[in-house]
All heavy atoms as an XYZ file, in Angstrom:
846
protein
N      63.020    -12.362     -9.878
C      62.727    -11.548     -8.712
C      63.510    -10.242     -8.751
O      63.021     -9.238     -8.264
C      63.013    -12.328     -7.436
C      62.007    -13.439     -7.196
S      62.039    -14.191     -5.550
C      63.721    -14.522     -5.270
N      64.708    -10.298     -9.327
C      65.493     -9.059     -9.439
C      64.761     -8.007    -10.250
O      64.785     -6.827     -9.923
C      66.855     -9.339    -10.059
C      67.827     -9.932     -9.080
C      69.192    -10.045     -9.705
N      69.677    -11.376     -9.396
C      70.536    -12.033    -10.101
N      71.039    -11.516    -11.186
N      70.912    -13.229     -9.735
N      64.114     -8.459    -11.331
C      63.363     -7.521    -12.179
C      62.224     -6.881    -11.376
O      61.982     -5.681    -11.484
C      62.830     -8.263    -13.406
C      62.155     -7.395    -14.399
N      62.804     -6.373    -15.068
C      60.874     -7.365    -14.835
C      61.952     -5.773    -15.878
N      60.774     -6.354    -15.745
N      61.541     -7.665    -10.561
C      60.458     -7.140     -9.728
C      60.983     -6.106     -8.735
O      60.354     -5.062     -8.527
C      59.760     -8.274     -8.991
N      62.133     -6.375     -8.144
C      62.731     -5.436     -7.201
C      63.076     -4.120     -7.916
O      62.799     -3.030     -7.403
C      63.975     -6.055     -6.517
C      64.793     -5.002     -5.781
C      63.538     -7.162     -5.572
N      63.657     -4.218     -9.104
C      63.994     -3.010     -9.871
C      62.749     -2.194    -10.187
O      62.748     -0.965    -10.059
C      64.701     -3.389    -11.172
C      66.099     -3.912    -10.978
C      66.701     -4.485    -12.259
O      66.092     -4.338    -13.347
O      67.776     -5.098    -12.163
N      61.689     -2.869    -10.593
C      60.436     -2.167    -10.925
C      59.840     -1.522     -9.679
O      59.341     -0.408     -9.726
C      59.455     -3.117    -11.581
C      59.990     -3.535    -12.968
C      58.994     -4.275    -13.725
N      58.128     -3.278    -14.383
C      57.263     -3.583    -15.296
N      57.104     -4.826    -15.660
N      56.528     -2.661    -15.851
N      59.863     -2.236     -8.546
C      59.351     -1.665     -7.302
C      60.166     -0.433     -6.916
O      59.606      0.606     -6.571
C      59.367     -2.689     -6.166
C      58.754     -2.163     -4.901
C      57.398     -2.296     -4.678
C      59.535     -1.532     -3.942
C      56.823     -1.777     -3.525
C      58.973     -1.016     -2.792
C      57.604     -1.137     -2.578
N      61.484     -0.545     -6.987
C      62.354      0.567     -6.597
C      62.170      1.788     -7.485
O      62.423      2.911     -7.049
C      63.816      0.126     -6.599
C      64.119     -0.799     -5.440
O      63.362     -0.908     -4.478
N      65.230     -1.509     -5.537
N      61.720      1.614     -8.713
C      61.468      2.728     -9.620
C      60.055      3.282     -9.533
O      59.708      4.225    -10.249
N      59.244      2.734     -8.629
C      57.841      3.141     -8.523
C      57.624      4.173     -7.413
O      58.488      4.385     -6.562
C      56.967      1.917     -8.249
O      57.097      1.504     -6.893
N      56.443      4.763     -7.416
C      56.050      5.688     -6.352
C      55.835      4.964     -5.028
O      55.910      5.581     -3.969
C      54.775      6.437     -6.751
C      55.000      7.493     -7.812
C      55.930      8.608     -7.332
O      55.736      9.119     -6.209
O      56.860      8.950     -8.080
N      55.559      3.665     -5.079
C      55.324      2.898     -3.847
C      56.563      2.864     -2.969
O      56.458      2.766     -1.750
C      54.846      1.481     -4.187
C      53.537      1.450     -4.932
C      52.375      2.096     -4.183
O      52.286      1.940     -2.949
O      51.542      2.746     -4.833
N      57.731      2.959     -3.574
C      58.973      3.013     -2.796
C      58.948      4.200     -1.842
O      59.385      4.108     -0.696
C      60.178      3.109     -3.731
C      61.505      3.210     -2.971
C      62.625      3.698     -3.850
N      62.401      4.987     -4.453
C      62.591      6.180     -3.842
N      62.977      6.223     -2.594
N      62.376      7.300     -4.471
N      58.393      5.326     -2.302
C      58.321      6.522     -1.449
C      57.392      6.292     -0.264
O      57.644      6.772      0.841
C      57.884      7.719     -2.265
C      58.953      8.100     -3.302
C      58.541      9.248     -4.151
N      58.319     10.420     -3.311
C      57.748     11.529     -3.720
N      57.331     11.638     -4.964
N      57.583     12.544     -2.912
N      56.294      5.560     -0.479
C      55.379      5.229      0.620
C      56.122      4.409      1.665
O      56.012      4.664      2.868
C      54.185      4.443      0.097
C      53.231      4.007      1.203
C      52.184      3.040      0.710
C      51.141      3.744     -0.097
N      50.018      2.860     -0.472
N      56.888      3.416      1.207
C      57.649      2.568      2.127
C      58.673      3.408      2.891
O      58.844      3.249      4.098
C      58.309      1.390      1.383
C      59.265      0.623      2.300
C      57.239      0.458      0.830
N      59.330      4.340      2.219
C      60.314      5.204      2.893
C      59.658      5.985      4.021
O      60.223      6.115      5.111
C      60.962      6.151      1.885
N      58.470      6.517      3.783
C      57.750      7.241      4.830
C      57.397      6.341      5.997
O      57.508      6.736      7.169
N      56.987      5.127      5.704
C      56.673      4.177      6.765
C      57.915      3.767      7.548
O      57.858      3.592      8.765
C      55.966      2.952      6.174
C      54.543      3.225      5.677
C      54.073      2.106      4.757
C      53.599      3.405      6.849
N      59.041      3.638      6.855
C      60.295      3.312      7.540
C      60.645      4.424      8.531
O      61.047      4.152      9.665
C      61.444      3.082      6.531
C      62.796      3.040      7.233
C      61.214      1.795      5.745
N      60.453      5.675      8.115
C      60.730      6.801      9.027
C      59.823      6.748     10.253
O      60.245      7.083     11.363
C      60.572      8.129      8.305
C      61.716      8.460      7.376
C      61.670      9.889      6.877
N      60.538     10.151      6.008
C      60.482      9.882      4.694
N      61.522      9.331      4.105
N      59.414     10.162      3.995
N      58.580      6.335     10.081
C      57.619      6.304     11.187
C      57.707      5.037     12.033
O      57.610      5.103     13.257
C      56.193      6.398     10.644
O      55.998      7.593      9.950
N      57.862      3.896     11.374
C      57.734      2.609     12.064
C      59.043      1.854     12.272
O      59.058      0.850     12.962
C      56.766      1.702     11.285
C      55.355      2.254     11.082
C      54.542      1.313     10.197
C      54.667      2.482     12.414
N      60.121      2.310     11.635
C      61.395      1.625     11.780
C      61.635      0.622     10.670
O      60.917      0.579      9.669
N      62.643     -0.218     10.871
C      63.060     -1.181      9.851
C      62.045     -2.316      9.721
O      61.699     -2.964     10.705
C      64.427     -1.747     10.213
C      64.982     -2.683      9.177
C      66.358     -3.194      9.556
O      67.005     -2.638     10.454
O      66.778     -4.188      8.938
N      61.592     -2.588      8.505
C      60.643     -3.678      8.291
C      61.325     -4.969      7.855
O      62.529     -4.995      7.594
C      59.777     -3.142      7.142
C      60.773     -2.382      6.314
C      61.717     -1.745      7.318
N      60.528     -6.004      7.730
C      60.929     -7.245      7.084
C      60.317     -7.210      5.690
O      59.284     -6.575      5.486
C      60.401     -8.447      7.859
C      60.929     -8.487      9.280
C      60.396     -9.691     10.005
O      60.999    -10.744      9.979
N      59.250     -9.534     10.642
N      60.929     -7.896      4.735
C      60.399     -7.869      3.372
C      60.592     -9.213      2.685
O      61.535     -9.940      2.970
C      61.085     -6.770      2.563
N      59.662     -9.497      1.775
C      59.731    -10.731      0.988
C      59.309    -10.420     -0.438
O      58.408     -9.617     -0.672
C      58.818    -11.797      1.579
N      59.980    -11.066     -1.381
C      59.620    -10.979     -2.795
C      59.388    -12.412     -3.250
O      60.279    -13.259     -3.149
C      60.738    -10.323     -3.628
C      60.325    -10.231     -5.085
C      61.086     -8.943     -3.073
N      58.166    -12.690     -3.715
C      57.792    -14.044     -4.097
C      57.299    -14.042     -5.543
O      56.364    -13.308     -5.876
C      56.683    -14.526     -3.173
C      56.272    -15.958     -3.405
C      55.102    -16.324     -2.552
N      53.946    -15.584     -3.044
C      52.822    -15.423     -2.377
N      52.699    -15.885     -1.171
N      51.816    -14.765     -2.902
N      57.908    -14.830     -6.403
C      57.456    -14.876     -7.801
C      56.144    -15.632     -7.950
O      55.863    -16.554     -7.184
C      58.585    -15.594     -8.523
C      59.200    -16.457     -7.483
C      59.049    -15.721     -6.176
N      55.351    -15.220     -8.915
C      54.131    -15.933     -9.311
C      54.235    -16.131    -10.817
O      53.719    -15.331    -11.604
C      52.893    -15.113     -8.942
C      51.592    -15.866     -9.218
O      51.611    -16.850     -9.983
O      50.555    -15.453     -8.669
N      54.965    -17.161    -11.219
C      55.277    -17.384    -12.633
C      54.024    -17.577    -13.474
O      53.975    -17.145    -14.626
C      56.200    -18.591    -12.785
N      53.000    -18.200    -12.918
C      51.769    -18.426    -13.655
C      51.087    -17.143    -14.083
O      50.443    -17.084    -15.123
N      51.256    -16.110    -13.294
C      50.639    -14.817    -13.601
C      51.671    -13.811    -14.107
O      51.351    -12.651    -14.313
C      49.935    -14.275    -12.360
C      48.772    -15.171    -11.956
C      48.084    -14.707    -10.711
N      47.603    -13.347    -10.843
C      47.450    -12.523     -9.813
N      47.740    -12.922     -8.595
N      47.006    -11.304     -9.985
N      52.913    -14.212    -14.269
C      54.010    -13.360    -14.738
C      54.122    -12.086    -13.909
O      54.159    -10.977    -14.432
C      53.856    -13.032    -16.218
C      54.000    -14.241    -17.100
C      54.015    -13.874    -18.562
O      53.640    -12.782    -18.949
N      54.464    -14.795    -19.377
N      54.169    -12.276    -12.597
C      54.351    -11.151    -11.686
C      54.987    -11.644    -10.402
O      55.220    -12.838    -10.238
C      53.032    -10.444    -11.409
C      51.986    -11.287    -10.734
S      50.469    -10.370    -10.376
C      50.181     -9.501    -11.881
N      55.257    -10.701     -9.519
C      55.799    -11.040     -8.209
C      54.945    -10.356     -7.150
O      54.322     -9.324     -7.409
C      57.251    -10.578     -8.093
N      54.933    -10.931     -5.967
C      54.247    -10.343     -4.829
C      55.309     -9.841     -3.858
O      56.162    -10.612     -3.415
C      53.355    -11.376     -4.141
C      52.528    -10.851     -2.974
C      51.454     -9.881     -3.474
C      51.887    -11.998     -2.214
N      55.267     -8.553     -3.559
C      56.199     -7.933     -2.620
C      55.445     -7.692     -1.317
O      54.362     -7.099     -1.324
C      56.740     -6.592     -3.169
C      57.564     -5.864     -2.110
C      57.570     -6.832     -4.429
N      56.008     -8.160     -0.214
C      55.418     -7.963      1.114
C      56.420     -7.199      1.963
O      57.590     -7.575      2.029
C      55.103     -9.318      1.786
O      54.256    -10.075      0.929
C      54.444     -9.117      3.138
N      55.960     -6.133      2.606
C      56.784     -5.365      3.537
C      55.995     -5.298      4.840
O      54.826     -4.899      4.841
C      57.101     -3.953      3.005
C      57.953     -3.181      4.005
C      57.814     -4.037      1.657
N      56.624     -5.716      5.952
C      55.891     -5.841      7.211
C      56.666     -5.289      8.397
O      57.885     -5.460      8.499
C      55.563     -7.311      7.458
N      55.926     -4.643      9.280
C      56.412     -4.176     10.572
C      55.632     -4.934     11.640
O      54.749     -5.711     11.311
C      56.168     -2.676     10.724
C      56.959     -1.832      9.790
C      58.140     -1.198     10.051
C      56.630     -1.500      8.429
N      58.572     -0.512      8.939
C      57.664     -0.675      7.932
C      55.580     -1.818      7.574
C      57.672     -0.174      6.644
C      55.582     -1.328      6.284
C      56.626     -0.503      5.831
N      55.905     -4.690     12.898
C      55.167     -5.375     13.954
C      53.678     -5.044     13.926
O      52.847     -5.883     14.256
C      55.733     -5.009     15.329
C      57.038     -5.692     15.643
C      57.479     -5.423     17.061
O      56.619     -5.300     17.957
O      58.691     -5.319     17.275
N      53.339     -3.818     13.516
C      51.947     -3.374     13.617
C      51.267     -3.113     12.275
O      50.137     -2.628     12.240
C      51.843     -2.100     14.487
C      52.644     -0.965     13.864
C      52.307     -2.382     15.907
C      52.421      0.389     14.509
N      51.923     -3.432     11.190
C      51.343     -3.142      9.880
C      52.082     -3.912      8.794
O      53.264     -4.208      8.941
C      51.461     -1.642      9.606
O      50.840     -1.295      8.405
N      51.365     -4.241      7.706
C      52.008     -4.855      6.546
C      51.290     -4.411      5.282
O      50.120     -4.023      5.316
C      52.044     -6.380      6.643
C      50.705     -7.050      6.771
C      50.091     -7.423      7.925
C      49.819     -7.427      5.706
N      48.883     -7.994      7.652
C      48.680     -8.016      6.291
C      49.869     -7.330      4.326
C      47.614     -8.507      5.542
C      48.806     -7.808      3.573
C      47.699     -8.392      4.184
N      52.035     -4.440      4.180
C      51.520     -4.061      2.861
C      51.996     -5.085      1.848
O      53.082     -5.643      1.987
C      52.063     -2.692      2.432
C      51.522     -1.546      3.243
C      52.033     -1.258      4.498
C      50.493     -0.749      2.751
C      51.545     -0.202      5.249
C      49.992      0.310      3.490
C      50.513      0.576      4.739
O      50.023      1.617      5.473
N      51.174     -5.279      0.789
C      51.584     -6.139     -0.323
C      51.310     -5.431     -1.643
O      50.299     -4.737     -1.782
C      50.825     -7.465     -0.308
C      51.278     -8.389      0.791
C      50.602     -9.729      0.727
O      49.429     -9.827      0.433
N      51.361    -10.778      1.025
N      52.226     -5.658     -2.588
C      52.106     -5.109     -3.933
C      52.316     -6.213     -4.951
O      53.146     -7.098     -4.744
C      53.164     -4.033     -4.182
C      53.007     -2.826     -3.343
C      52.297     -1.693     -3.639
C      53.594     -2.586     -2.059
N      52.400     -0.782     -2.621
C      53.191     -1.307     -1.627
C      54.413     -3.338     -1.223
C      53.579     -0.758     -0.421
C      54.797     -2.796     -0.020
C      54.379     -1.522      0.370
N      51.590     -6.138     -6.051
C      51.864     -6.974     -7.207
C      52.753     -6.170     -8.136
O      52.490     -4.989     -8.388
C      50.569     -7.341     -7.945
C      49.743     -8.363     -7.231
C      48.494     -8.753     -8.005
O      48.111     -8.028     -8.963
O      47.890     -9.763     -7.645
N      53.795     -6.812     -8.622
C      54.724     -6.169     -9.550
C      54.649     -6.959    -10.851
O      55.037     -8.130    -10.894
C      56.171     -6.165     -8.999
C      57.102     -5.478     -9.976
C      56.213     -5.496     -7.635
N      54.109     -6.317    -11.888
C      53.961     -6.968    -13.186
C      55.306     -7.205    -13.838
O      56.217     -6.392    -13.728
N      55.405     -8.313    -14.533
C      56.659     -8.665    -15.170
C      56.644     -8.532    -16.674
O      57.641     -8.771    -17.334
N      55.500     -8.117    -17.229
C      55.404     -8.084    -18.684
C      55.791     -6.746    -19.305
O      55.905     -6.631    -20.512
C      53.998     -8.477    -19.142
C      52.919     -7.525    -18.642
O      53.243     -6.527    -17.971
O      51.737     -7.797    -18.921
N      55.981     -5.712    -18.496
C      56.386     -4.414    -19.022
C      55.247     -3.594    -19.606
O      55.457     -2.517    -20.118
N      54.000     -4.080    -19.490
C      52.844     -3.357    -20.004
C      51.969     -2.901    -18.850
O      51.832     -3.585    -17.848
C      52.013     -4.242    -20.938
C      52.804     -4.776    -22.085
N      53.301     -3.977    -23.074
C      53.194     -6.041    -22.379
C      53.958     -4.721    -23.941
N      53.916     -5.982    -23.533
N      51.356     -1.736    -18.982
C      50.431     -1.259    -17.961
C      51.138     -0.830    -16.692
O      52.330     -0.598    -16.661
N      50.381     -0.752    -15.628
C      50.908     -0.335    -14.327
C      51.781     -1.439    -13.745
O      51.311     -2.541    -13.473
C      49.746     -0.024    -13.379
C      50.167      0.532    -12.055
C      50.870      1.871    -12.146
O      50.504      2.689    -12.994
O      51.813      2.083    -11.359
N      53.066     -1.196    -13.551
C      53.957     -2.254    -13.113
C      53.845     -2.603    -11.629
O      54.152     -3.705    -11.239
C      55.346     -1.720    -13.430
C      55.195     -0.246    -13.398
C      53.793      0.034    -13.858
N      53.410     -1.652    -10.764
C      53.352     -1.897     -9.324
C      51.986     -1.443     -8.812
O      51.576     -0.313     -9.053
C      54.472     -1.135     -8.582
C      54.389     -1.378     -7.082
C      55.844     -1.530     -9.111
N      51.306     -2.363     -8.096
C      49.961     -2.043     -7.624
C      49.779     -2.610     -6.223
O      50.015     -3.804     -5.985
C      48.952     -2.667     -8.586
C      47.512     -2.462     -8.240
C      46.630     -3.010     -9.348
N      46.697     -4.453     -9.464
C      45.806     -5.297     -8.932
N      44.772     -4.837     -8.268
N      45.945     -6.591     -9.091
N      49.369     -1.754     -5.272
C      49.080     -2.229     -3.924
C      47.844     -3.122     -3.982
O      46.831     -2.754     -4.566
C      48.819     -1.054     -2.985
C      48.609     -1.482     -1.553
C      48.361     -0.315     -0.609
O      49.151      0.658     -0.630
O      47.368     -0.383      0.129
N      47.953     -4.311     -3.376
C      46.840     -5.255     -3.440
C      46.282     -5.632     -2.075
O      45.168     -6.150     -1.987
C      47.218     -6.539     -4.215
C      47.451     -6.223     -5.682
C      48.423     -7.229     -3.610
N      47.039     -5.386     -0.987
C      46.547     -5.741      0.342
C      47.334     -5.003      1.407
O      48.477     -4.589      1.182
C      46.655     -7.245      0.566
N      46.697     -4.851      2.573
C      47.391     -4.333      3.742
C      46.665     -4.826      4.978
O      45.496     -5.214      4.913
C      47.513     -2.819      3.722
C      46.230     -2.051      3.705
C      46.529     -0.565      3.616
C      45.257      0.222      3.412
N      45.530      1.650      3.338
N      47.382     -4.852      6.084
C      46.783     -5.345      7.310
C      47.553     -4.896      8.527
O      48.496     -4.100      8.430
N      47.133     -5.420      9.679
C      47.691     -4.979     10.950
C      48.596     -5.998     11.635
O      49.501     -5.619     12.361
C      46.556     -4.622     11.924
C      45.690     -3.496     11.404
O      46.238     -2.546     10.822
O      44.462     -3.574     11.578
N      48.355     -7.271     11.413
C      49.103     -8.318     12.108
C      49.850     -9.186     11.108
O      49.256     -9.674     10.144
C      48.150     -9.205     12.908
C      47.350     -8.480     13.970
C      48.199     -8.075     15.157
O      49.165     -8.799     15.470
O      47.893     -7.041     15.766
N      51.119     -9.407     11.347
C      51.914    -10.261     10.463
C      51.319    -11.661     10.406
O      51.379    -12.332      9.373
C      53.396    -10.288     10.915
C      54.199    -11.291     10.118
C      54.013     -8.902     10.784
N      50.678    -12.088     11.481
C      50.069    -13.423     11.511
C      48.952    -13.570     10.476
O      48.563    -14.697     10.154
C      49.528    -13.733     12.906
O      48.517    -12.803     13.268
N      48.444    -12.478      9.933
C      47.417    -12.516      8.887
C      47.995    -12.976      7.546
O      47.259    -13.400      6.664
C      46.793    -11.126      8.682
C      46.097    -10.573      9.890
C      45.747     -9.095      9.753
O      46.318     -8.404      8.883
O      44.904     -8.642     10.533
N      49.297    -12.885      7.395
C      49.949    -13.220      6.127
C      50.118    -14.727      5.959
O      50.365    -15.444      6.931
C      51.339    -12.566      6.059
C      51.363    -11.060      5.961
C      52.767    -10.546      6.234
C      50.886    -10.614      4.584
N      50.038    -15.184      4.722
C      50.337    -16.581      4.415
C      51.805    -16.859      4.734
O      52.645    -15.953      4.684
C      50.066    -16.846      2.935
N      52.114    -18.113      5.057
C      53.494    -18.486      5.402
C      54.491    -18.117      4.307
O      55.574    -17.625      4.600
C      53.589    -19.979      5.699
C      53.128    -20.361      7.081
C      53.927    -19.679      8.172
O      53.380    -18.869      8.899
N      55.195    -19.984      8.290
N      54.151    -18.360      3.028
C      55.097    -18.061      1.958
C      55.326    -16.562      1.799
O      56.366    -16.143      1.317
C      54.705    -18.710      0.638
C      53.317    -18.323      0.161
O      52.552    -17.715      0.931
O      52.991    -18.642     -0.996
N      54.387    -15.726      2.238
C      54.586    -14.278      2.198
C      55.522    -13.818      3.309
O      56.003    -12.691      3.297
C      53.247    -13.548      2.306
N      55.789    -14.715      4.271
C      56.678    -14.394      5.389
C      58.072    -14.988      5.209
O      58.842    -15.065      6.159
C      56.073    -14.899      6.704
C      54.776    -14.227      7.070
C      54.230    -14.759      8.368
O      54.943    -14.835      9.372
N      52.966    -15.127      8.378
N      58.407    -15.390      3.993
C      59.748    -15.903      3.695
C      60.642    -14.698      3.435
O      60.880    -14.316      2.295
C      59.704    -16.837      2.488
N      61.105    -14.065      4.490
C      61.824    -12.780      4.424
C      63.143    -12.948      3.681
O      64.109    -13.428      4.235
C      62.040    -12.226      5.828
C      60.813    -12.227      6.682
C      60.657    -12.845      7.882
C      59.561    -11.584      6.412
N      59.391    -12.637      8.371
C      58.693    -11.861      7.490
C      59.074    -10.811      5.357
C      57.382    -11.388      7.543
C      57.771    -10.342      5.411
C      56.941    -10.616      6.495
N      63.153    -12.559      2.424
C      64.337    -12.731      1.579
C      64.856    -11.414      1.015
O      65.653    -11.396      0.094
C      64.030    -13.699      0.429
C      62.952    -13.167     -0.503
O      62.310    -12.163     -0.234
N      62.752    -13.857     -1.607
N      64.379    -10.292      1.585
C      64.801     -8.979      1.091
C      64.991     -8.029      2.261
O      64.452     -8.243      3.349
C      63.757     -8.425      0.116
N      65.754     -6.992      2.009
C      65.978     -5.934      2.990
C      65.422     -4.636      2.418
O      65.308     -4.481      1.201
C      67.466     -5.789      3.279
N      65.089     -3.707      3.312
C      64.541     -2.412      2.903
C      65.456     -1.325      3.435
O      65.738     -1.262      4.635
C      63.110     -2.208      3.448
C      62.556     -0.874      3.002
C      62.207     -3.348      3.015
N      65.916     -0.451      2.540
C      66.769      0.674      2.932
C      65.901      1.822      3.466
O      64.673      1.827      3.298
C      67.586      1.149      1.732
N      66.527      2.810      4.084
C      65.804      3.960      4.617
C      65.030      4.709      3.541
O      63.999      5.317      3.824
C      66.767      4.921      5.318
C      67.265      4.403      6.647
C      68.170      5.398      7.346
O      68.096      6.605      7.039
O      68.957      4.961      8.195
N      65.518      4.662      2.291
C      64.830      5.364      1.202
C      63.715      4.521      0.581
O      63.127      4.896     -0.425
C      65.819      5.822      0.130
C      66.524      4.670     -0.580
O      66.271      3.493     -0.233
O      67.323      4.955     -1.483
N      63.408      3.370      1.189
C      62.322      2.520      0.725
C      62.697      1.522     -0.349
O      61.862      0.734     -0.786
N      63.950      1.535     -0.785
C      64.372      0.600     -1.828
C      64.560     -0.800     -1.266
O      65.101     -0.982     -0.181
C      65.679      1.059     -2.474
C      65.510      2.254     -3.373
C      66.803      2.584     -4.081
C      66.601      3.756     -5.019
N      67.852      4.122     -5.698
N      64.101     -1.764     -2.059
C      64.279     -3.173     -1.711
C      65.612     -3.681     -2.239
O      66.101     -3.203     -3.254
C      63.176     -4.016     -2.345
C      61.753     -3.768     -1.903
C      60.803     -4.620     -2.728
C      61.577     -4.070     -0.429
N      66.150     -4.675     -1.554
C      67.350     -5.363     -2.013
C      67.209     -6.813     -1.616
O      66.942     -7.128     -0.451
C      68.588     -4.760     -1.346
C      69.886     -5.435     -1.722
C      71.089     -4.832     -0.997
N      70.892     -4.559      0.414
C      70.999     -5.455      1.391
N      71.288     -6.711      1.107
N      70.811     -5.118      2.656
N      67.337     -7.708     -2.598
C      67.282     -9.131     -2.295
C      68.501     -9.525     -1.479
O      69.608     -9.058     -1.750
C      67.223     -9.959     -3.583
C      65.922     -9.887     -4.367
C      66.081    -10.602     -5.695
C      64.772    -10.467     -3.572
N      68.299    -10.376     -0.506
C      69.414    -10.896      0.275
C      70.023    -12.058     -0.482
O      69.327    -12.823     -1.125
C      68.934    -11.373      1.638
C      68.464    -10.241      2.505
C      68.138    -10.744      3.880
N      67.795     -9.619      4.730
C      66.854     -9.645      5.640
N      66.165    -10.750      5.846
N      66.600     -8.583      6.362
N      71.319    -12.198     -0.378
C      71.989    -13.313     -1.043
C      71.672    -14.604     -0.303
O      71.382    -14.609      0.894
C      73.500    -13.085     -1.082
O      74.036    -13.171      0.221
N      71.764    -15.715     -1.002
C      71.484    -17.014     -0.405
C      72.445    -17.294      0.742
O      72.046    -17.768      1.791
C      71.603    -18.123     -1.471
O      70.726    -17.782     -2.541
C      71.227    -19.463     -0.911
N      73.739    -16.963      0.567
C      74.715    -17.230      1.622
C      74.427    -16.384      2.854
O      74.597    -16.835      3.972
C      76.131    -16.965      1.118
O      76.292    -15.613      0.753
N      73.942    -15.168      2.649
C      73.633    -14.313      3.790
C      72.447    -14.877      4.567
O      72.412    -14.839      5.788
C      73.339    -12.890      3.304
C      73.154    -11.917      4.410
C      73.076    -10.527      3.870
N      72.880     -9.610      4.985
C      73.031     -8.326      4.901
N      73.379     -7.778      3.772
N      72.838     -7.565      5.954
N      71.433    -15.425      3.839
C      70.280    -16.026      4.507
C      70.720    -17.257      5.288
O      70.233    -17.498      6.386
C      69.210    -16.412      3.493
C      68.351    -15.224      3.108
C      67.277    -15.641      2.173
N      67.764    -15.312      0.825
C      67.295    -15.824     -0.292
N      66.351    -16.703     -0.270
N      67.788    -15.467     -1.443
N      71.657    -18.030      4.737
C      72.163    -19.206      5.462
C      72.866    -18.793      6.740
O      72.694    -19.400      7.782
C      73.127    -19.994      4.579
C      72.430    -20.827      3.558
C      73.418    -21.764      2.872
N      72.889    -22.138      1.594
C      73.535    -22.048      0.461
N      74.774    -21.607      0.429
N      72.988    -22.414     -0.667
N      73.683    -17.733      6.676
C      74.380    -17.255      7.874
C      73.401    -16.805      8.933
O      73.556    -17.101     10.100
C      75.314    -16.094      7.519
C      76.554    -16.517      6.787
C      77.404    -15.301      6.477
C      78.578    -15.641      5.590
N      79.337    -14.461      5.219
N      72.340    -16.074      8.520
C      71.340    -15.595      9.473
C      70.635    -16.755     10.156
O      70.423    -16.750     11.360
C      70.327    -14.698      8.773
N      70.270    -17.790      9.390
C      69.599    -18.934      9.994
C      70.584    -19.735     10.844
O      70.187    -20.334     11.843
C      68.941    -19.813      8.931
O      69.898    -20.319      8.046
N      71.859    -19.733     10.502
C      72.875    -20.424     11.283
C      73.093    -19.782     12.629
O      73.380    -20.449     13.615
N      72.938    -18.476     12.710
C      73.096    -17.768     13.988
C      72.005    -18.140     14.971
O      72.206    -18.100     16.170
C      73.085    -16.246     13.746
C      74.325    -15.732     13.076
C      74.219    -14.238     12.869
C      75.408    -13.712     12.111
N      75.290    -12.283     11.835
N      70.817    -18.479     14.470
C      69.703    -18.829     15.338
C      69.888    -20.206     15.961
O      69.339    -20.509     16.990
C      68.386    -18.798     14.558
C      68.007    -17.417     14.108
C      66.742    -17.461     13.289
C      66.424    -16.093     12.712
N      65.268    -16.136     11.831
N      70.650    -21.059     15.322
C      70.816    -22.442     15.791
C      71.669    -22.522     17.030
O      72.382    -21.693     17.402
C      71.444    -23.292     14.688
């Protein structure tokens, strides 16, 4: 997943996310591996909009490609809503550490 994040951060799609962050505020993000297809699915979502990109892991061809977008987070599959990444103001993704995710879920309890 780290490789997918690096590829996304080096793509033009990061700039699109940065523009959306300026307009819509801080989003939620998820990076989900698809080992069978040797790629990852990146989901970035706000209350009123979401986008998904496939990030190729083989190093050939276009590494990042927008594959879906929508209006309601409820349209997303449950596994696409496993928010395991953060988005900076410049649109760069960063995976959250496992301990940080545990602390966040512990605060809700």
